[in-house]
Backbone as CSV, one residue per row, in Angstrom:
resi,resn,N_x,N_y,N_z,CA_x,CA_y,CA_z,C_x,C_y,C_z
1,MET,47.169,126.293,122.336,47.762,125.103,122.926,49.059,124.729,122.238
2,ASP,49.081,124.858,120.919,50.314,124.551,120.213,51.389,125.578,120.491
3,ASN,50.950,126.830,120.788,51.937,127.849,121.129,52.662,127.499,122.406
4,LYS,51.936,126.972,123.374,52.552,126.582,124.637,53.534,125.440,124.419
5,LYS,53.146,124.527,123.534,54.028,123.405,123.248,55.348,123.892,122.660
6,GLU,55.260,124.904,121.779,56.469,125.411,121.158,57.306,126.206,122.154
7,SER,56.633,126.936,123.065,57.367,127.779,124.000,58.149,126.971,125.021
8,THR,57.699,125.753,125.298,58.404,124.913,126.258,59.672,124.322,125.676
9,GLY,59.768,124.372,124.320,60.961,123.847,123.667,60.981,122.336,123.598
10,VAL,59.828,121.687,123.818,59.769,120.230,123.773,59.586,119.786,122.342
11,ASP,60.351,118.839,121.906,60.230,118.313,120.561,58.934,117.550,120.449
12,ILE,58.080,117.883,119.468,56.776,117.259,119.348,56.899,115.787,118.951
13,LYS,58.058,115.379,118.474,58.238,113.983,118.113,58.857,113.187,119.255
14,GLU,58.997,113.808,120.393,59.609,113.127,121.521,58.747,111.959,121.967
15,GLU,59.353,110.863,122.263,58.616,109.698,122.730,58.033,109.980,124.106
16,VAL,56.737,109.780,124.232,56.058,110.036,125.493,55.660,108.696,126.099
17,ALA,56.190,108.391,127.274,55.899,107.119,127.917,54.531,107.189,128.568
18,LEU,53.661,106.271,128.189,52.330,106.227,128.776,52.386,105.546,130.139
19,PRO,51.551,105.981,131.065,51.544,105.335,132.380,51.029,103.902,132.284
20,VAL,51.547,103.047,133.115,51.081,101.667,133.158,49.780,101.631,133.950
21,ILE,48.709,101.224,133.290,47.388,101.251,133.907,46.878,99.820,134.070
22,SER,46.552,99.454,135.266,46.040,98.122,135.534,44.604,98.018,135.060
23,GLU,44.088,96.789,134.988,42.724,96.574,134.536,41.731,97.273,135.452
24,ASP,42.027,97.313,136.759,41.105,97.935,137.702,41.090,99.453,137.581
25,GLU,42.161,100.024,137.002,42.278,101.479,136.929,41.897,102.038,135.562
26,LYS,41.612,101.182,134.587,41.370,101.643,133.234,40.148,102.552,133.144
27,ASP,39.149,102.300,133.968,37.916,103.073,133.913,37.952,104.274,134.836
28,ASN,39.123,104.631,135.357,39.241,105.730,136.305,39.938,106.908,135.637
29,ALA,39.244,108.055,135.574,39.824,109.228,134.927,41.071,109.714,135.646
30,GLU,41.201,109.412,136.928,42.368,109.842,137.693,43.636,109.128,137.244
31,SER,43.480,108.025,136.511,44.653,107.271,136.059,45.303,107.894,134.827
32,LEU,44.631,108.870,134.200,45.180,109.512,133.007,46.297,110.489,133.386
33,PRO,47.192,110.800,132.438,48.263,111.774,132.732,47.690,113.128,133.122
34,LYS,48.489,113.906,133.818,48.047,115.224,134.277,49.022,116.307,133.815
35,GLY,48.483,117.471,133.483,49.313,118.635,133.204,50.289,118.484,132.063
36,THR,49.893,117.788,130.989,50.786,117.618,129.852,49.987,117.666,128.559
37,VAL,50.669,117.871,127.450,50.048,117.886,126.130,50.830,116.945,125.220
38,HIS,50.162,115.972,124.642,50.800,115.040,123.721,50.403,115.415,122.300
39,CYS,51.388,115.778,121.475,51.134,116.212,120.108,51.511,115.115,119.119
40,PHE,50.704,114.983,118.086,50.937,113.978,117.049,50.973,114.695,115.695
41,PRO,52.179,114.992,115.183,52.308,115.722,113.916,51.933,114.862,112.717
42,ALA,51.726,115.526,111.585,51.355,114.835,110.355,52.550,114.113,109.745
43,ASN,52.254,113.244,108.821,53.262,112.473,108.109,54.164,113.419,107.301
44,PRO,55.476,113.415,107.551,56.386,114.314,106.809,56.336,114.092,105.302
45,LYS,56.148,112.854,104.889,56.057,112.565,103.456,54.818,113.228,102.864
46,GLN,53.707,113.139,103.589,52.471,113.757,103.133,52.624,115.278,103.042
47,ILE,53.303,115.852,104.025,53.548,117.298,104.024,54.410,117.703,102.825
48,LEU,55.485,116.939,102.567,56.384,117.263,101.455,55.649,117.190,100.121
49,ILE,54.834,116.153,99.938,54.088,116.004,98.678,53.154,117.192,98.472
50,ARG,52.468,117.609,99.537,51.541,118.741,99.416,52.279,120.036,99.101
51,ARG,53.430,120.211,99.728,54.179,121.449,99.473,54.692,121.507,98.042
52,VAL,55.242,120.406,97.563,55.756,120.381,96.184,54.612,120.599,95.196
53,ALA,53.490,119.894,95.428,52.354,120.006,94.507,51.789,121.428,94.493
54,THR,51.651,122.031,95.676,51.077,123.385,95.731,52.021,124.426,95.130
55,VAL,53.323,124.257,95.315,54.285,125.197,94.715,54.209,125.124,93.190
56,VAL,54.126,123.910,92.663,54.007,123.753,91.205,52.722,124.408,90.699
57,ILE,51.625,124.176,91.408,50.345,124.757,90.993,50.387,126.289,91.077
58,ILE,51.005,126.806,92.141,51.122,128.263,92.295,51.903,128.863,91.135
59,LEU,53.008,128.239,90.729,53.791,128.738,89.600,52.984,128.702,88.308
60,LEU,52.199,127.631,88.130,51.346,127.544,86.943,50.268,128.624,86.959
61,CYS,49.755,128.906,88.154,48.730,129.952,88.281,49.298,131.332,87.936
62,VAL,50.513,131.583,88.391,51.158,132.858,88.070,51.381,132.977,86.567
63,ALA,51.845,131.879,85.968,52.058,131.890,84.515,50.736,132.093,83.781
64,GLY,49.689,131.438,84.265,48.382,131.586,83.636,47.838,132.998,83.768
65,ALA,48.059,133.610,84.934,47.593,134.981,85.146,48.337,135.949,84.212
66,ILE,49.647,135.771,84.097,50.437,136.636,83.215,49.993,136.483,81.764
67,TYR,49.772,135.225,81.365,49.341,134.971,79.980,47.977,135.589,79.706
68,SER,47.063,135.451,80.697,45.705,135.971,80.493,45.684,137.492,80.385
69,LEU,46.615,138.158,81.070,46.665,139.619,81.039,47.391,140.160,79.804
70,THR,48.368,139.403,79.320,49.155,139.876,78.170,48.541,139.476,76.836
71,SER,47.614,138.528,76.846,46.980,138.112,75.593,46.045,139.209,75.093
72,ASN,45.767,139.191,73.830,44.915,140.213,73.222,43.759,139.540,72.474
73,PRO,42.524,139.629,72.977,42.120,140.371,74.195,42.466,139.591,75.462
74,ALA,42.379,140.265,76.612,42.693,139.627,77.897,41.679,138.539,78.196
75,ASN,42.185,137.421,78.683,41.315,136.282,79.019,40.987,136.336,80.515
76,TYR,39.874,137.005,80.842,39.525,137.184,82.253,39.010,135.889,82.889
77,TYR,38.481,134.997,82.078,38.021,133.705,82.603,39.214,132.891,83.117
78,LEU,40.289,132.847,82.318,41.509,132.159,82.746,42.126,132.852,83.951
79,LEU,42.044,134.179,83.972,42.576,134.938,85.109,41.829,134.587,86.399
80,PHE,40.506,134.467,86.280,39.701,134.112,87.448,40.058,132.717,87.951
81,LEU,40.150,131.745,87.049,40.495,130.379,87.449,41.895,130.314,88.056
82,SER,42.831,131.056,87.463,44.195,131.067,87.986,44.239,131.662,89.388
83,GLY,43.499,132.753,89.574,43.452,133.380,90.900,42.831,132.480,91.942
84,LEU,41.747,131.780,91.568,41.082,130.867,92.505,42.000,129.715,92.890
85,ALA,42.647,129.105,91.898,43.573,128.000,92.165,44.759,128.475,92.996
86,PHE,45.210,129.697,92.744,46.330,130.257,93.510,45.958,130.380,94.991
87,ILE,44.778,130.898,95.271,44.342,131.088,96.661,44.233,129.740,97.381
88,VAL,43.586,128.755,96.729,43.422,127.437,97.350,44.779,126.794,97.614
89,SER,45.667,126.856,96.627,46.995,126.240,96.775,47.798,126.925,97.872
90,ALA,47.690,128.263,97.945,48.414,129.001,98.980,47.914,128.608,100.375
91,LEU,46.605,128.439,100.512,46.038,128.043,101.802,46.509,126.639,102.197
92,VAL,46.514,125.725,101.239,46.986,124.364,101.524,48.462,124.380,101.896
93,PHE,49.249,125.186,101.195,50.685,125.286,101.487,50.917,125.805,102.911
94,ILE,50.187,126.839,103.295,50.325,127.381,104.656,49.875,126.354,105.695
95,GLN,48.813,125.625,105.363,48.278,124.644,106.316,49.264,123.511,106.604
96,THR,50.159,123.219,105.655,51.134,122.160,105.899,52.054,122.483,107.073
97,PHE,52.311,123.772,107.310,53.159,124.162,108.441,52.411,123.986,109.766
98,LEU,51.087,124.124,109.721,50.297,123.951,110.935,50.236,122.480,111.342
99,ILE,49.977,121.585,110.380,49.881,120.167,110.723,51.246,119.563,111.003
100,ALA,52.331,120.268,110.595,53.665,119.796,110.967,53.868,119.944,112.472
101,GLY,53.186,120.931,113.072,53.233,121.090,114.531,52.441,119.992,115.212
102,PHE,51.214,119.839,114.807,50.409,118.693,115.241,49.179,118.577,114.356
103,ARG,48.788,117.357,114.097,47.527,117.078,113.404,46.458,116.724,114.422
104,VAL,46.876,115.986,115.454,46.007,115.661,116.588,46.805,115.893,117.858
105,ALA,46.157,116.435,118.867,46.822,116.642,120.157,45.867,116.207,121.269
106,VAL,46.439,115.630,122.314,45.673,115.261,123.499,46.132,116.165,124.632
107,ASP,45.244,117.054,125.036,45.572,118.069,126.034,45.056,117.618,127.396
108,TYR,45.977,117.158,128.252,45.590,116.692,129.590,45.514,117.841,130.591
109,GLU,45.823,119.057,130.142,45.636,120.221,131.001,44.200,120.723,130.921
110,GLN,43.691,120.829,129.678,42.321,121.288,129.471,41.332,120.129,129.339
111,ASN,41.844,118.890,129.382,40.997,117.701,129.257,40.181,117.727,127.962
112,GLU,40.906,117.780,126.839,40.239,117.790,125.552,41.178,117.240,124.476
113,VAL,40.558,116.681,123.449,41.286,116.234,122.265,41.136,117.318,121.210
114,VAL,42.268,117.749,120.636,42.266,118.850,119.673,42.620,118.295,118.293
115,LEU,41.771,118.587,117.320,41.968,118.108,115.961,42.254,119.298,115.056
116,ARG,43.262,119.178,114.214,43.603,120.249,113.284,42.858,120.001,111.969
117,TYR,41.933,120.908,111.640,41.199,120.802,110.380,41.355,122.119,109.645
118,MET,42.150,122.108,108.560,42.513,123.328,107.851,43.074,124.344,108.855
119,PHE,42.430,125.507,108.999,42.944,126.517,109.921,42.159,126.530,111.234
120,ARG,41.352,125.531,111.433,40.535,125.454,112.648,41.090,124.405,113.596
121,LYS,40.821,124.619,114.881,41.116,123.627,115.902,39.785,123.120,116.449
122,LEU,39.493,121.875,116.167,38.258,121.274,116.658,38.556,120.627,118.010
123,LYS,37.903,121.121,119.043,38.179,120.652,120.408,37.039,119.776,120.909
124,ILE,37.398,118.580,121.390,36.412,117.652,121.931,36.725,117.418,123.408
125,PRO,35.885,117.878,124.307,36.117,117.621,125.740,36.116,116.119,126.026
126,PHE,36.926,115.704,126.981,36.985,114.285,127.324,35.603,113.739,127.678
127,GLU,34.759,114.578,128.314,33.427,114.126,128.726,32.531,113.798,127.539
128,GLU,32.898,114.293,126.337,32.091,114.047,125.141,32.850,113.234,124.095
129,PHE,34.006,112.709,124.464,34.903,112.071,123.489,34.707,110.565,123.446
130,ASP,34.748,110.042,122.224,34.701,108.584,122.028,35.611,108.233,120.853
131,SER,36.162,107.055,120.879,37.005,106.599,119.770,36.618,105.171,119.391
132,ARG,36.825,104.852,118.142,36.561,103.495,117.660,37.349,103.281,116.377
133,ASP,37.502,102.024,116.002,38.223,101.710,114.778,37.437,102.224,113.575
134,GLY,38.159,102.831,112.633,37.530,103.328,111.413,37.755,102.368,110.261
135,GLU,37.295,102.773,109.102,37.494,101.962,107.908,37.666,102.872,106.705
136,PRO,38.374,102.426,105.689,38.622,103.281,104.517,37.375,103.435,103.656
137,ASP,37.297,104.560,102.924,36.219,104.713,101.955,36.595,103.950,100.685
138,ARG,35.800,104.089,99.630,36.032,103.294,98.422,37.402,103.577,97.801
139,ALA,37.737,104.861,97.708,39.041,105.212,97.118,40.175,104.685,97.985
140,GLN,40.020,104.834,99.311,41.067,104.369,100.214,41.179,102.848,100.197
141,LYS,40.038,102.168,99.988,40.076,100.702,99.904,40.873,100.263,98.683
142,ALA,40.676,100.971,97.578,41.427,100.637,96.361,42.919,100.843,96.576
143,ILE,43.256,101.968,97.223,44.664,102.231,97.529,45.186,101.211,98.527
144,GLY,44.314,100.845,99.482,44.712,99.874,100.496,45.064,98.531,99.903
145,LYS,44.353,98.141,98.844,44.662,96.870,98.188,46.056,96.911,97.575
146,LEU,46.402,98.061,96.973,47.738,98.206,96.393,48.804,98.162,97.480
147,ASN,48.510,98.845,98.595,49.471,98.851,99.703,49.624,97.472,100.307
148,ALA,48.500,96.727,100.371,48.555,95.376,100.924,49.430,94.477,100.052
149,ASP,49.337,94.682,98.720,50.183,93.887,97.813,51.659,94.199,98.022
150,LYS,51.926,95.442,98.486,53.312,95.845,98.734,53.752,95.534,100.162
151,GLY,52.840,94.929,100.916,53.196,94.569,102.292,52.804,95.594,103.323
152,GLY,52.117,96.678,102.915,51.690,97.710,103.856,50.211,97.602,104.160
153,GLN,49.814,98.056,105.333,48.412,98.021,105.717,48.108,99.236,106.584
154,ARG,47.172,100.065,106.147,46.809,101.245,106.920,45.785,100.886,107.987
155,MET,45.892,101.590,109.096,44.927,101.463,110.181,44.190,102.772,110.328
156,TYR,42.913,102.702,110.684,42.077,103.889,110.766,41.485,104.019,112.166
157,LEU,41.355,105.262,112.592,40.821,105.550,113.923,39.858,106.727,113.836
158,ILE,38.654,106.544,114.391,37.651,107.603,114.422,37.696,108.281,115.791
159,LEU,37.855,109.596,115.769,37.839,110.419,116.973,36.544,111.221,116.934
160,ASP,35.676,110.993,117.903,34.286,111.410,117.764,33.809,112.206,118.965
161,ASN,33.017,113.245,118.686,32.236,113.914,119.723,30.850,113.287,119.682
162,VAL,30.445,112.654,120.766,29.204,111.875,120.760,27.980,112.743,120.528
163,HIS,28.104,114.061,120.722,26.963,114.958,120.546,26.893,115.551,119.141
164,ASP,27.898,115.257,118.296,27.918,115.777,116.927,27.663,114.662,115.927
165,ASP,27.046,115.020,114.802,26.815,114.036,113.741,28.105,113.730,112.994
166,ALA,28.937,114.750,112.805,30.192,114.565,112.078,31.261,114.003,113.014
167,CYS,32.206,113.276,112.440,33.318,112.745,113.224,34.606,112.863,112.405
168,TYR,35.731,112.739,113.085,37.038,112.924,112.456,37.745,111.574,112.398
169,GLN,38.256,111.239,111.218,38.980,109.975,111.066,40.418,110.253,110.650
170,THR,41.333,109.582,111.300,42.737,109.669,110.926,43.266,108.258,110.694
171,SER,44.388,108.167,110.041,44.951,106.857,109.726,46.431,106.825,110.083
172,SER,46.996,105.627,110.025,48.416,105.480,110.327,49.282,106.198,109.296
173,TYR,48.736,106.473,108.108,49.486,107.205,107.091,49.459,108.710,107.355
174,ASP,48.397,109.203,108.005,48.250,110.639,108.232,49.225,111.165,109.283
175,LEU,49.644,110.301,110.214,50.524,110.742,111.293,51.986,110.447,110.967
176,ALA,52.875,110.979,111.801,54.313,110.922,111.508,54.846,109.497,111.420
177,SER,54.263,108.584,112.190,54.740,107.205,112.179,53.633,106.282,112.667
178,VAL,53.803,105.008,112.421,52.833,104.016,112.905,52.837,103.987,114.425
179,SER,54.003,104.160,115.039,54.080,104.163,116.499,53.286,105.326,117.081
180,ASP,53.319,106.488,116.402,52.508,107.628,116.828,51.027,107.291,116.756
181,PHE,50.641,106.638,115.663,49.239,106.257,115.503,48.799,105.295,116.608
182,LEU,49.611,104.287,116.896,49.272,103.322,117.931,49.218,103.967,119.306
183,LYS,50.116,104.945,119.532,50.115,105.663,120.808,48.843,106.503,120.947
184,LEU,48.470,107.186,119.855,47.236,107.969,119.867,46.026,107.068,120.104
185,LYS,46.007,105.933,119.443,44.890,104.991,119.606,44.792,104.518,121.053
186,GLU,45.933,104.214,121.657,45.944,103.757,123.043,45.425,104.849,123.975
187,GLU,45.889,106.064,123.783,45.445,107.155,124.649,43.956,107.447,124.438
188,ALA,43.514,107.429,123.177,42.106,107.688,122.884,41.215,106.630,123.521
189,ASP,41.636,105.379,123.444,40.859,104.297,124.056,40.817,104.440,125.576
190,GLN,41.941,104.839,126.178,41.974,105.039,127.627,41.007,106.144,128.058
191,ILE,40.990,107.232,127.297,40.098,108.345,127.623,38.639,107.912,127.477
192,ALA,38.340,107.209,126.384,36.964,106.758,126.149,36.499,105.811,127.249
193,ARG,37.402,104.929,127.700,37.030,103.998,128.777,36.858,104.736,130.097
194,ALA,37.704,105.739,130.329,37.678,106.444,131.608,36.425,107.308,131.760
195,TYR,36.049,108.015,130.696,34.919,108.961,130.795,33.585,108.368,130.350
196,LYS,33.633,107.268,129.577,32.410,106.567,129.169,31.387,107.510,128.531
197,ALA,31.854,108.387,127.661,30.958,109.355,127.037,29.901,108.672,126.173
198,ARG,30.286,107.625,125.439,29.336,106.935,124.577,28.244,106.256,125.398
199,GLU,28.636,105.583,126.488,27.643,104.906,127.326,26.677,105.906,127.955
200,LYS,27.221,107.042,128.418,26.373,108.056,129.041,25.423,108.675,128.014
201,PHE,25.946,108.934,126.812,25.122,109.533,125.771,23.989,108.586,125.369
202,GLU,24.321,107.298,125.191,23.290,106.335,124.816,22.260,106.164,125.922
203,ALA,22.702,106.229,127.187,21.761,106.154,128.303,20.833,107.372,128.303
204,GLU,21.394,108.552,128.014,20.571,109.762,127.932,19.571,109.661,126.788
205,GLN,20.027,109.138,125.662,19.141,108.986,124.515,18.009,108.008,124.817
206,LYS,18.357,106.907,125.489,17.349,105.907,125.847,16.338,106.486,126.823
207,ALA,16.828,107.224,127.823,15.929,107.833,128.799,15.014,108.859,128.127
208,GLN,15.582,109.633,127.179,14.783,110.625,126.462,13.723,109.955,125.601
209,ALA,14.118,108.837,124.943,13.156,108.106,124.113,12.030,107.544,124.970
210,GLU,12.378,107.003,126.138,11.350,106.476,127.036,10.429,107.587,127.532
211,GLN,11.016,108.766,127.820,10.215,109.896,128.269,9.277,110.378,127.166
212,ASP,9.799,110.424,125.928,8.965,110.834,124.801,7.823,109.852,124.582
213,ALA,8.142,108.554,124.702,7.093,107.543,124.536,6.031,107.674,125.623
214,ALA,6.480,107.942,126.861,5.531,108.118,127.964,4.668,109.353,127.740
215,ASP,5.281,110.441,127.249,4.524,111.665,126.974,3.493,111.435,125.875
216,GLU,3.903,110.699,124.823,2.969,110.399,123.744,1.811,109.544,124.237
217,ALA,2.116,108.589,125.130,1.065,107.738,125.691,0.099,108.565,126.538
218,ASP,0.637,109.501,127.319,-0.217,110.372,128.134,-1.102,111.252,127.252
219,GLU,-0.510,111.793,126.184,-1.289,112.636,125.275,-2.387,111.833,124.592
220,ALA,-2.062,110.598,124.197,-3.068,109.749,123.562,-4.197,109.414,124.537
221,LYS,-3.832,109.162,125.809,-4.833,108.847,126.827,-5.727,110.051,127.095
222,GLU,-5.113,111.240,127.175,-5.896,112.457,127.391,-6.840,112.713,126.217
223,ALA,-6.340,112.488,124.989,-7.184,112.676,123.815,-8.346,111.699,123.819
224,GLU,-8.069,110.459,124.238,-9.131,109.448,124.307,-10.173,109.815,125.367
225,GLU,-9.688,110.332,126.501,-10.614,110.742,127.559,-11.481,111.910,127.107
226,ARG,-10.852,112.876,126.380,-11.622,114.005,125.882,-12.673,113.555,124.878
227,GLU,-12.281,112.597,124.030,-13.225,112.078,123.046,-14.372,111.346,123.718
228,THR,-14.041,110.581,124.762,-15.076,109.862,125.507,-16.043,110.834,126.184
229,GLU,-15.479,111.901,126.792,-16.322,112.902,127.447,-17.205,113.614,126.437
230,SER,-16.635,113.922,125.250,-17.407,114.587,124.208,-18.553,113.715,123.730
231,THR,-18.265,112.414,123.562,-19.312,111.476,123.127,-20.401,111.356,124.184
232,SER,-19.970,111.318,125.455,-20.933,111.226,126.558,-21.822,112.458,126.618
233,ASP,-21.226,113.638,126.414,-22.000,114.880,126.426,-23.008,114.900,125.289
234,GLU,-22.609,114.414,124.107,-23.526,114.385,122.969,-24.704,113.454,123.238
235,LYS,-24.420,112.307,123.862,-25.503,111.371,124.180,-26.471,111.984,125.195
236,THR,-25.895,112.723,126.161,-26.750,113.367,127.169,-27.651,114.408,126.521
237,GLU,-27.059,115.213,125.622,-27.844,116.224,124.933,-28.937,115.598,124.086
238,ASP,-28.606,114.496,123.409,-29.618,113.809,122.587,-30.735,113.269,123.457
239,SER,-30.358,112.769,124.649,-31.374,112.223,125.560,-32.308,113.312,126.046
240,ILE,-31.723,114.476,126.380,-32.528,115.609,126.855,-33.448,116.092,125.759
241,SER,-32.948,116.158,124.551,-33.766,116.601,123.415,-34.922,115.638,123.175
242,GLY,-34.663,114.357,123.311,-35.731,113.363,123.127,-36.822,113.468,124.181
243,ASP,-36.420,113.736,125.421,-37.405,113.862,126.503,-38.274,115.102,126.287
244,ASN,-37.670,116.182,125.807,-38.435,117.403,125.574,-39.453,117.212,124.494
245,GLU,-39.138,116.421,123.480,-40.116,116.161,122.425,-41.277,115.321,122.946
């Protein structure tokens, strides 16, 4: 999907005008855009920090590997750690180029939300997609307090597949700009309202729970009937035995 975006020559940071949707049309999937892909790249500052940090770590790993091999005796433990850190840093460095293309994309051609996670593309069909406001974890809350003192405030958004236990959270800091984040939030909310995946999933869960409860009640009733029949048979046998005596 990102290859197609690049081949069209469209700038991924181009402002995309959302259609004006009336209150009566918000719940209609036909009101969503057609035949387009909206890409939301990662924060350039975040990308730059990761690239600088990984390059520094890679250089340190190379120096550590050289030192471990030239020392007498060779320090293979340091060599192993240097090699491991080198591989991880190289992967993170390469991944920064991928999220520069997009971190989140809304594909109105395939009707799915695409999330970039390391080297994987996590695809959530609109029929299974839900979004809601997120919240920071403990570390992010601590950072958020510092940002609030400086006049900044991060916003969080959960992009969720209703059939999966795990969910993806992004923030206004993770994307290229706050306007990108707000645009993504608006589109995600429109999709969630249009397809009602959460409502359908909860209705399915409720129906399944009711069916399970009904099945358990039937099984309990059958077990009770079997027990009653068994008790009745035992009484009959005892009665017959008494008459024979």
